[in-house]
Residue frames as a rotation matrix with the C-alpha (Angstrom) as fourth column:
UNK 1
0.580 0.575 0.577 19.07
-0.779 0.184 0.600 180.82
0.239 -0.797 0.554 -12.86
UNK 2
-0.521 -0.798 -0.305 21.10
-0.596 0.595 -0.539 178.37
0.611 -0.099 -0.785 -10.80
UNK 3
0.049 0.506 -0.861 20.10
0.298 0.815 0.497 175.28
0.953 -0.281 -0.111 -8.92
UNK 4
0.590 0.287 0.755 19.01
-0.585 -0.492 0.645 175.92
0.556 -0.822 -0.122 -5.36
UNK 5
-0.462 -0.801 0.379 21.10
-0.825 0.233 -0.514 174.77
0.324 -0.551 -0.769 -2.42
UNK 6
0.075 0.556 0.828 18.37
-0.754 0.575 -0.318 172.23
-0.653 -0.600 0.462 -1.67
UNK 7
0.984 0.171 -0.043 19.47
-0.153 0.705 -0.692 170.22
-0.088 0.688 0.720 -4.73
UNK 8
0.058 -0.998 0.030 22.72
-0.689 -0.018 0.725 168.48
-0.723 -0.063 -0.688 -5.54
UNK 9
0.623 0.033 -0.782 24.19
-0.705 0.456 -0.543 166.47
0.339 0.889 0.307 -8.40
UNK 10
-0.107 -0.645 0.757 25.67
-0.726 0.570 0.384 163.04
-0.679 -0.509 -0.529 -7.84
UNK 11
-0.852 -0.182 -0.491 26.20
-0.478 0.653 0.587 159.80
0.214 0.735 -0.644 -9.75
UNK 12
0.252 0.966 -0.056 23.04
-0.915 0.256 0.310 157.81
0.314 -0.027 0.949 -10.28
UNK 13
-0.557 -0.381 0.738 22.76
-0.686 0.712 -0.150 154.48
-0.468 -0.590 -0.657 -8.50
UNK 14
-0.923 0.173 -0.344 21.63
-0.113 0.733 0.671 151.16
0.368 0.658 -0.657 -9.99
UNK 15
-0.624 0.724 -0.295 18.72
0.752 0.452 -0.479 150.97
-0.213 -0.521 -0.826 -7.54
UNK 16
-0.336 0.482 -0.809 17.39
-0.028 -0.864 -0.503 154.30
-0.941 -0.147 0.304 -8.91
UNK 17
-0.973 -0.107 0.203 16.73
0.185 0.157 0.970 153.03
-0.136 0.982 -0.133 -12.44
UNK 18
-0.263 0.950 0.167 12.95
0.943 0.216 0.255 152.94
0.206 0.225 -0.952 -12.05
UNK 19
0.259 0.291 -0.921 12.93
0.561 -0.822 -0.102 156.42
-0.786 -0.490 -0.376 -10.49
UNK 20
-0.653 -0.568 -0.501 14.91
-0.119 -0.577 0.808 157.73
-0.748 0.587 0.309 -13.47
UNK 21
-0.861 0.381 0.337 12.51
0.475 0.368 0.799 156.07
0.180 0.848 -0.498 -15.90
UNK 22
0.099 0.937 -0.336 9.55
0.983 -0.145 -0.116 157.61
-0.157 -0.319 -0.935 -14.02
UNK 23
-0.073 -0.213 -0.974 11.14
0.152 -0.968 0.200 161.07
-0.986 -0.134 0.103 -14.29
UNK 24
-0.951 -0.308 -0.021 11.50
0.009 -0.094 0.996 160.52
-0.308 0.947 0.092 -18.05
UNK 25
-0.455 0.864 0.218 7.80
0.852 0.351 0.388 159.59
0.259 0.362 -0.895 -18.34
UNK 26
0.273 0.563 -0.780 6.73
0.771 -0.613 -0.173 162.62
-0.575 -0.555 -0.602 -16.27
UNK 27
-0.403 -0.498 -0.768 8.91
-0.063 -0.822 0.566 164.97
-0.913 0.276 0.300 -18.35
UNK 28
-0.972 0.033 0.233 7.61
0.235 0.231 0.944 163.49
-0.023 0.972 -0.232 -21.61
UNK 29
-0.176 0.981 -0.086 4.02
0.945 0.143 -0.294 164.07
-0.275 -0.133 -0.952 -20.48
UNK 30
-0.178 0.050 -0.983 4.59
0.095 -0.993 -0.067 167.77
-0.979 -0.105 0.172 -21.20
UNK 31
-0.975 -0.215 -0.048 4.45
-0.037 -0.056 0.998 166.97
-0.218 0.975 0.047 -24.93
UNK 32
-0.340 0.925 0.166 0.71
0.938 0.346 -0.008 166.37
-0.065 0.153 -0.986 -24.62
UNK 33
0.221 0.447 -0.867 0.25
0.538 -0.797 -0.275 170.06
-0.814 -0.405 -0.417 -23.84
UNK 34
-0.283 -0.353 -0.892 1.81
-0.513 -0.730 0.451 171.09
-0.811 0.585 0.026 -27.16
UNK 35
0.554 0.699 -0.453 -0.13
-0.753 0.189 -0.630 168.67
-0.354 0.690 0.631 -29.33
UNK 36
-0.123 -0.656 -0.744 2.42
-0.783 0.525 -0.334 165.84
0.609 0.542 -0.579 -29.46
UNK 37
0.521 0.402 0.753 0.75
-0.820 0.480 0.312 163.00
-0.236 -0.780 0.580 -27.54
UNK 38
0.917 -0.205 -0.343 2.68
0.010 0.871 -0.492 160.42
0.399 0.447 0.800 -29.58
UNK 39
-0.115 -0.980 0.160 5.93
-0.218 -0.132 -0.967 161.69
0.969 -0.146 -0.198 -28.06
UNK 40
-0.154 0.143 0.978 4.42
-0.976 -0.174 -0.128 161.60
0.152 -0.974 0.166 -24.57
UNK 41
0.774 0.593 0.220 3.34
-0.616 0.786 0.047 158.00
-0.145 -0.172 0.974 -25.19
UNK 42
0.301 -0.729 -0.614 6.81
-0.420 0.477 -0.772 156.72
0.856 0.490 -0.162 -26.07
UNK 43
0.837 -0.095 -0.539 8.29
0.457 0.662 0.593 154.18
0.301 -0.743 0.598 -23.71
UNK 44
0.766 -0.636 0.091 11.09
-0.581 -0.625 0.521 155.44
-0.275 -0.452 -0.848 -21.46
UNK 45
-0.081 -0.904 -0.421 14.66
-0.913 0.237 -0.332 154.25
0.400 0.357 -0.844 -21.92
UNK 46
0.442 0.191 -0.876 15.02
-0.058 0.981 0.185 150.51
0.895 -0.031 0.445 -21.51
UNK 47
0.961 -0.010 0.276 15.61
-0.276 0.012 0.961 149.48
-0.013 -1.000 0.009 -17.91
UNK 48
0.639 -0.755 0.145 18.80
0.701 0.650 0.294 147.57
-0.316 -0.086 0.945 -18.82
UNK 49
0.195 -0.564 0.802 20.20
0.664 -0.526 -0.531 150.56
0.722 0.637 0.272 -20.73
UNK 50
0.580 0.054 0.813 19.70
-0.419 -0.836 0.354 152.89
0.699 -0.546 -0.462 -17.75
UNK 51
0.959 -0.226 0.173 21.12
-0.036 0.509 0.860 150.27
-0.283 -0.831 0.479 -15.39
UNK 52
0.456 -0.825 0.333 24.19
0.885 0.382 -0.265 149.83
0.092 0.416 0.905 -17.60
UNK 53
0.193 -0.369 0.909 24.79
0.218 -0.888 -0.406 153.59
0.957 0.276 -0.091 -17.66
UNK 54
0.809 0.114 0.576 24.44
-0.509 -0.354 0.785 153.79
0.293 -0.928 -0.228 -13.88
UNK 55
0.861 -0.489 0.139 26.92
0.331 0.747 0.576 150.94
-0.386 -0.450 0.805 -13.46
UNK 56
0.186 -0.816 0.547 29.39
0.964 0.043 -0.263 152.57
0.191 0.576 0.795 -15.87
UNK 57
-0.302 -0.322 -0.897 29.17
0.653 -0.756 0.052 156.05
-0.695 -0.570 0.439 -14.30
UNK 58
-0.930 -0.004 0.367 27.23
0.317 -0.512 0.798 157.52
0.184 0.859 0.478 -17.24
UNK 59
0.180 0.980 0.082 24.18
0.632 -0.179 0.754 158.60
0.754 -0.083 -0.651 -15.22
UNK 60
-0.946 -0.322 0.039 24.09
0.189 -0.645 -0.740 161.79
0.264 -0.693 0.671 -13.19
UNK 61
0.054 0.989 -0.141 21.09
0.870 0.022 0.492 162.64
0.490 -0.149 -0.859 -11.05
UNK 62
-0.592 0.013 0.806 19.88
-0.330 -0.916 -0.228 165.90
0.735 -0.401 0.547 -9.62
UNK 63
-0.319 0.435 -0.842 18.71
0.763 0.645 0.044 164.97
0.562 -0.628 -0.538 -6.13
UNK 64
0.422 0.562 0.712 16.53
-0.054 -0.768 0.638 166.94
0.905 -0.307 -0.294 -3.75
UNK 65
-0.030 -0.448 0.894 17.27
-0.883 -0.407 -0.233 167.71
0.469 -0.796 -0.383 -0.09
UNK 66
0.516 0.274 0.812 16.16
-0.674 0.714 0.188 164.17
-0.528 -0.644 0.553 0.83
UNK 67
-0.524 -0.851 0.028 18.62
-0.571 0.376 0.730 162.77
-0.631 0.367 -0.683 -1.79
UNK 68
0.146 0.640 0.754 15.76
0.419 0.650 -0.633 161.60
-0.896 0.409 -0.174 -4.09
UNK 69
-0.825 -0.455 0.336 16.40
0.473 -0.229 0.851 162.01
-0.310 0.861 0.404 -7.84
UNK 70
0.226 0.878 -0.422 14.26
0.247 -0.471 -0.847 164.70
-0.942 0.088 -0.323 -9.46
UNK 71
0.791 -0.064 -0.608 16.24
-0.585 -0.366 -0.723 164.99
-0.176 0.928 -0.327 -12.69
UNK 72
0.377 -0.688 0.620 18.94
0.238 0.719 0.653 163.12
-0.895 -0.099 0.435 -14.56
UNK 73
0.446 -0.324 -0.834 21.36
-0.878 -0.339 -0.338 163.08
-0.173 0.883 -0.436 -17.47
UNK 74
0.635 -0.314 0.706 22.45
0.328 0.937 0.122 159.98
-0.700 0.154 0.697 -19.39
UNK 75
0.641 -0.472 -0.605 25.61
-0.720 -0.643 -0.262 160.49
-0.265 0.603 -0.752 -21.40
UNK 76
0.657 -0.524 0.542 28.30
0.519 0.836 0.179 158.73
-0.547 0.164 0.821 -23.39
UNK 77
-0.187 -0.765 -0.616 31.37
-0.345 -0.536 0.770 159.45
-0.920 0.357 -0.164 -25.46
UNK 78
0.492 0.372 0.787 30.50
0.630 0.472 -0.617 159.48
-0.601 0.799 -0.002 -29.16
UNK 79
0.599 -0.292 0.746 32.68
0.676 -0.316 -0.666 160.69
0.430 0.903 0.008 -32.02
UNK 80
-0.430 -0.901 -0.053 35.12
0.758 -0.328 -0.563 162.26
0.490 -0.283 0.824 -29.57
UNK 81
-0.448 0.367 0.815 32.45
-0.435 -0.886 0.160 164.31
0.781 -0.282 0.557 -27.80
UNK 82
-0.933 0.360 -0.001 30.48
0.158 0.406 -0.900 163.95
-0.324 -0.840 -0.436 -24.59
UNK 83
-0.687 0.727 -0.001 27.03
-0.107 -0.100 0.989 163.20
0.719 0.679 0.147 -25.98
UNK 84
-0.740 0.561 0.373 24.00
-0.522 -0.127 -0.844 163.96
-0.425 -0.818 0.387 -23.82
UNK 85
-0.924 0.374 -0.082 21.68
0.250 0.751 0.611 161.05
0.290 0.544 -0.787 -24.58
UNK 86
0.167 0.985 -0.049 18.85
0.607 -0.064 0.792 162.20
0.777 -0.162 -0.608 -22.33
UNK 87
-0.944 -0.323 -0.071 18.35
0.254 -0.570 -0.781 165.04
0.212 -0.755 0.620 -19.90
UNK 88
-0.018 0.994 0.112 15.09
0.310 -0.101 0.945 165.39
0.951 0.052 -0.306 -17.97
UNK 89
-0.980 -0.074 0.183 13.84
-0.146 -0.356 -0.923 167.19
0.134 -0.932 0.338 -14.91
UNK 90
-0.470 0.865 -0.178 10.56
0.882 0.453 -0.127 166.18
-0.030 -0.217 -0.976 -13.30
UNK 91
-0.166 0.464 0.870 7.95
0.452 -0.749 0.485 168.87
0.876 0.474 -0.086 -14.08
UNK 92
0.797 0.482 -0.364 7.37
0.519 -0.237 0.821 169.41
0.309 -0.844 -0.439 -10.35
UNK 93
0.375 -0.764 -0.525 10.97
0.561 -0.264 0.785 170.67
-0.738 -0.589 0.329 -10.13
UNK 94
0.092 -0.301 0.949 11.21
0.974 -0.169 -0.148 172.53
0.205 0.938 0.278 -13.46
UNK 95
0.481 0.075 0.874 12.25
0.314 -0.945 -0.091 176.14
0.819 0.318 -0.478 -14.00
UNK 96
0.976 -0.216 -0.036 14.76
-0.024 -0.265 0.964 176.14
-0.218 -0.940 -0.263 -11.14
UNK 97
0.422 -0.861 -0.284 17.95
-0.902 -0.368 -0.226 175.91
0.090 0.351 -0.932 -13.16
UNK 98
0.380 -0.266 0.886 18.36
-0.395 0.820 0.415 172.18
-0.837 -0.508 0.206 -12.55
UNK 99
0.859 -0.055 0.509 18.76
0.454 0.542 -0.707 171.24
-0.237 0.839 0.490 -16.21
UNK 100
0.748 -0.608 0.265 21.33
-0.295 -0.663 -0.688 174.00
0.594 0.437 -0.675 -16.71
UNK 101
0.347 -0.622 0.702 23.20
-0.894 0.007 0.448 172.79
-0.284 -0.783 -0.554 -13.62
UNK 102
0.595 -0.105 0.797 23.30
0.125 0.991 0.037 169.25
-0.794 0.077 0.603 -15.04
UNK 103
0.905 -0.272 0.328 24.68
0.318 -0.084 -0.945 170.64
0.284 0.959 0.011 -18.31
UNK 104
0.551 -0.735 0.395 27.41
-0.733 -0.653 -0.191 172.51
0.398 -0.185 -0.898 -16.43
UNK 105
0.331 -0.422 0.844 28.36
-0.582 0.613 0.534 169.33
-0.743 -0.668 -0.042 -14.58
UNK 106
0.759 -0.038 0.650 28.49
0.453 0.747 -0.486 167.45
-0.468 0.663 0.584 -17.89
UNK 107
0.843 -0.502 0.193 30.72
-0.202 -0.627 -0.752 170.22
0.499 0.595 -0.630 -19.21
UNK 108
0.312 -0.734 0.603 33.09
-0.937 -0.133 0.323 169.57
-0.157 -0.666 -0.729 -16.30
UNK 109
0.493 -0.092 0.865 33.01
-0.041 0.991 0.129 165.81
-0.869 -0.099 0.485 -16.99
UNK 110
0.916 -0.135 0.377 33.89
0.394 0.143 -0.908 166.44
0.068 0.980 0.184 -20.63
UNK 111
0.644 -0.708 0.290 36.71
-0.626 -0.706 -0.331 168.80
0.439 0.032 -0.898 -19.64
UNK 112
0.293 -0.513 0.807 38.09
-0.755 0.393 0.524 166.20
-0.586 -0.763 -0.273 -17.20
UNK 113
0.488 -0.038 0.872 38.03
0.308 0.942 -0.131 163.59
-0.817 0.332 0.472 -19.97
UNK 114
-0.552 -0.777 -0.302 39.73
0.038 -0.386 0.922 165.88
-0.833 0.497 0.243 -22.46
UNK 115
-0.191 0.576 0.795 36.69
0.957 0.288 0.021 166.04
-0.217 0.765 -0.606 -24.73
UNK 116
-0.920 -0.375 0.116 36.30
0.392 -0.881 0.266 169.27
0.002 0.290 0.957 -26.72
UNK 117
-0.701 0.705 0.110 32.53
-0.628 -0.682 0.374 169.57
0.339 0.193 0.921 -26.87
UNK 118
-0.569 0.698 0.434 29.10
-0.030 0.510 -0.860 168.51
-0.822 -0.502 -0.269 -25.71
UNK 119
-0.859 0.400 -0.319 26.58
-0.369 -0.052 0.928 167.24
0.354 0.915 0.192 -28.27
UNK 120
-0.587 0.746 0.314 22.90
0.039 0.413 -0.910 166.37
-0.809 -0.521 -0.272 -28.15
UNK 121
-0.852 0.474 0.222 19.88
0.282 0.059 0.957 165.76
0.440 0.879 -0.184 -30.35
UNK 122
-0.668 0.609 -0.427 16.65
0.300 -0.305 -0.904 167.63
-0.681 -0.732 0.021 -29.71
UNK 123
0.181 0.811 0.557 13.43
0.967 -0.041 -0.253 168.98
-0.182 0.584 -0.791 -31.18
UNK 124
-0.585 -0.495 0.642 13.88
0.699 -0.710 0.089 172.18
0.412 0.501 0.761 -33.14
UNK 125
-0.442 0.494 0.749 10.75
-0.103 -0.857 0.505 174.11
0.891 0.146 0.430 -32.14
UNK 126
0.482 0.574 -0.661 9.85
0.613 0.318 0.723 172.79
0.626 -0.754 -0.199 -28.68
UNK 127
0.678 -0.183 0.712 10.53
-0.344 -0.935 0.087 175.65
0.650 -0.304 -0.696 -26.22
UNK 128
0.675 -0.431 0.599 12.26
-0.604 0.142 0.784 173.46
-0.423 -0.891 -0.165 -23.63
UNK 129
0.643 -0.504 0.576 14.39
0.625 0.781 -0.014 171.79
-0.442 0.369 0.817 -26.30
UNK 130
0.056 -0.747 0.662 16.48
0.952 -0.161 -0.262 173.58
0.302 0.645 0.702 -28.99
UNK 131
0.427 0.068 0.902 15.60
0.052 -0.997 0.050 177.14
0.903 0.025 -0.430 -27.89
UNK 132
0.985 -0.069 0.159 16.54
-0.161 -0.024 0.987 176.22
-0.064 -0.997 -0.034 -24.31
UNK 133
0.502 -0.847 0.175 19.83
0.747 0.526 0.407 174.65
-0.437 -0.073 0.897 -25.33
UNK 134
0.212 -0.396 0.893 20.61
0.692 -0.585 -0.423 177.65
0.690 0.708 0.150 -27.56
UNK 135
0.777 0.109 0.619 20.31
-0.286 -0.816 0.503 179.87
0.560 -0.568 -0.603 -24.46
UNK 136
0.832 -0.499 0.243 22.92
-0.056 0.361 0.931 177.61
-0.552 -0.788 0.272 -22.84
UNK 137
0.100 -0.866 -0.490 25.34
-0.710 -0.407 0.574 178.15
-0.697 0.290 -0.656 -25.71
UNK 138
-0.239 -0.136 0.961 24.57
0.390 0.893 0.224 175.18
-0.889 0.429 -0.161 -27.98
UNK 139
-0.257 0.093 -0.962 24.64
-0.788 -0.596 0.153 175.74
-0.559 0.798 0.227 -31.74
UNK 140
0.795 0.591 0.137 23.03
-0.380 0.661 -0.646 173.65
-0.473 0.462 0.751 -34.49
UNK 141
-0.376 -0.868 0.323 25.24
-0.226 0.424 0.877 171.07
-0.899 0.256 -0.356 -36.19
UNK 142
0.103 0.379 -0.920 24.88
-0.992 -0.032 -0.124 170.65
-0.077 0.925 0.373 -39.93
UNK 143
0.905 0.351 0.241 24.21
-0.335 0.936 -0.106 167.08
-0.263 0.015 0.965 -41.02
UNK 144
0.693 -0.680 -0.239 27.60
0.021 0.351 -0.936 166.87
0.721 0.643 0.258 -42.73
UNK 145
-0.099 -0.740 0.665 29.31
-0.786 -0.352 -0.509 167.59
0.611 -0.573 -0.547 -39.38
UNK 146
0.669 0.407 0.621 27.89
-0.715 0.582 0.388 164.42
-0.203 -0.704 0.681 -37.78
UNK 147
-0.553 -0.833 -0.028 30.44
-0.829 0.546 0.118 161.69
-0.083 0.088 -0.993 -37.20
UNK 148
-0.581 0.311 -0.752 29.48
-0.236 0.819 0.522 158.05
0.779 0.481 -0.403 -37.69
UNK 149
-0.822 0.265 -0.505 28.23
0.567 0.467 -0.678 157.64
0.056 -0.844 -0.534 -34.12
UNK 150
-0.611 0.617 -0.495 25.97
-0.182 -0.719 -0.671 160.70
-0.770 -0.320 0.552 -34.21
UNK 151
-0.533 0.410 -0.740 24.75
-0.822 -0.042 0.568 159.74
0.202 0.911 0.360 -37.70
UNK 152
-0.748 0.251 -0.615 23.81
0.222 0.967 0.125 156.32
0.626 -0.043 -0.779 -36.30
UNK 153
-0.731 0.516 -0.447 21.82
0.428 -0.164 -0.889 158.05
-0.532 -0.841 -0.101 -33.55
UNK 154
-0.558 0.522 -0.645 20.07
-0.701 -0.713 0.029 160.17
-0.445 0.468 0.763 -36.19
UNK 155
-0.579 0.301 -0.758 19.14
-0.516 0.584 0.626 156.99
0.631 0.754 -0.183 -38.07
UNK 156
-0.807 0.279 -0.520 17.93
0.536 0.715 -0.449 155.27
0.247 -0.641 -0.727 -34.88
UNK 157
-0.693 0.569 -0.442 15.73
-0.067 -0.662 -0.747 158.28
-0.718 -0.488 0.497 -34.06
UNK 158
-0.454 0.512 -0.729 14.17
-0.891 -0.242 0.385 158.06
0.021 0.824 0.566 -37.53
UNK 159
-0.684 0.152 -0.714 13.66
-0.092 0.952 0.292 154.29
0.724 0.265 -0.637 -37.18
UNK 160
-0.786 0.387 -0.482 11.85
0.601 0.294 -0.743 154.78
-0.146 -0.874 -0.464 -33.85
UNK 161
-0.020 0.820 0.572 9.62
0.802 -0.329 0.499 157.47
0.597 0.469 -0.651 -35.36
UNK 162
0.117 0.000 -0.993 10.76
0.853 -0.513 0.100 160.13
-0.509 -0.858 -0.060 -32.91
UNK 163
-0.830 -0.521 -0.200 11.48
0.329 -0.747 0.578 162.53
-0.450 0.414 0.791 -35.78
UNK 164
-0.063 0.913 0.403 7.80
0.993 0.100 -0.070 163.35
-0.104 0.396 -0.912 -36.37
UNK 165
0.981 0.181 -0.070 8.63
0.170 -0.975 -0.142 167.03
-0.094 0.127 -0.987 -36.00
UNK 166
0.575 -0.810 0.116 11.95
-0.079 -0.196 -0.977 168.63
0.814 0.553 -0.177 -36.98
UNK 167
0.869 -0.450 -0.205 14.94
0.345 0.255 0.903 167.60
-0.354 -0.856 0.377 -34.89
UNK 168
0.657 -0.747 0.102 18.52
-0.286 -0.373 -0.883 168.72
0.697 0.551 -0.459 -34.96
UNK 169
0.391 -0.672 -0.630 21.86
0.896 0.434 0.093 167.97
0.210 -0.601 0.771 -33.41
UNK 170
0.854 -0.152 0.497 23.52
-0.211 -0.975 0.065 170.71
0.475 -0.160 -0.865 -31.42
UNK 171
0.259 -0.833 -0.490 26.98
0.849 0.438 -0.296 171.18
0.461 -0.339 0.820 -29.96
UNK 172
0.942 -0.078 0.325 28.73
-0.213 -0.888 0.406 173.43
0.257 -0.452 -0.854 -27.50
UNK 173
0.028 -0.987 -0.157 32.45
-0.053 0.155 -0.986 173.78
0.998 0.036 -0.048 -26.94
UNK 174
0.391 -0.015 -0.920 33.57
0.860 0.361 0.360 172.71
0.327 -0.933 0.154 -23.49
UNK 175
0.767 -0.043 0.640 34.13
-0.141 -0.985 0.103 175.76
0.626 -0.169 -0.762 -21.32
UNK 176
0.833 -0.489 0.257 37.14
-0.339 -0.084 0.937 176.56
-0.437 -0.868 -0.236 -19.19
């Protein structure tokens, strides 16, 4: 499934930080439906962190026909990869290929930067997490394959208590 012509991807803007955080909260609310209310209750990314990523060109948004963000991806370069820190689509716009389109754009960004792969961390058994990314070509990364930056993310996830159900890191070679 591909994103409809009524959506487009563009860099996120500093003034859209609160909209991005609201999308994250709305997307996280889906965890209540699978018995994980503690994940749904987590605070969204810190305002300053999202603002910094927007200012540094590390925030992409999926915008609707009125140019309002309905999804986003935060990313950075970690251990020589393009690491997807967060990718969310508002539930009202889900199942339209928007997340996959964001991944493909991130693939192009990585290719342009000469980075060999995309990486991310996700929940193992949540249908819209690891199984979804596997359908997009991501493969699990063994713990020993994590570089120091990804290992630090793993440790931060544990410290925040986000690892209450099994998580894993995944990677996909850049295409093209």
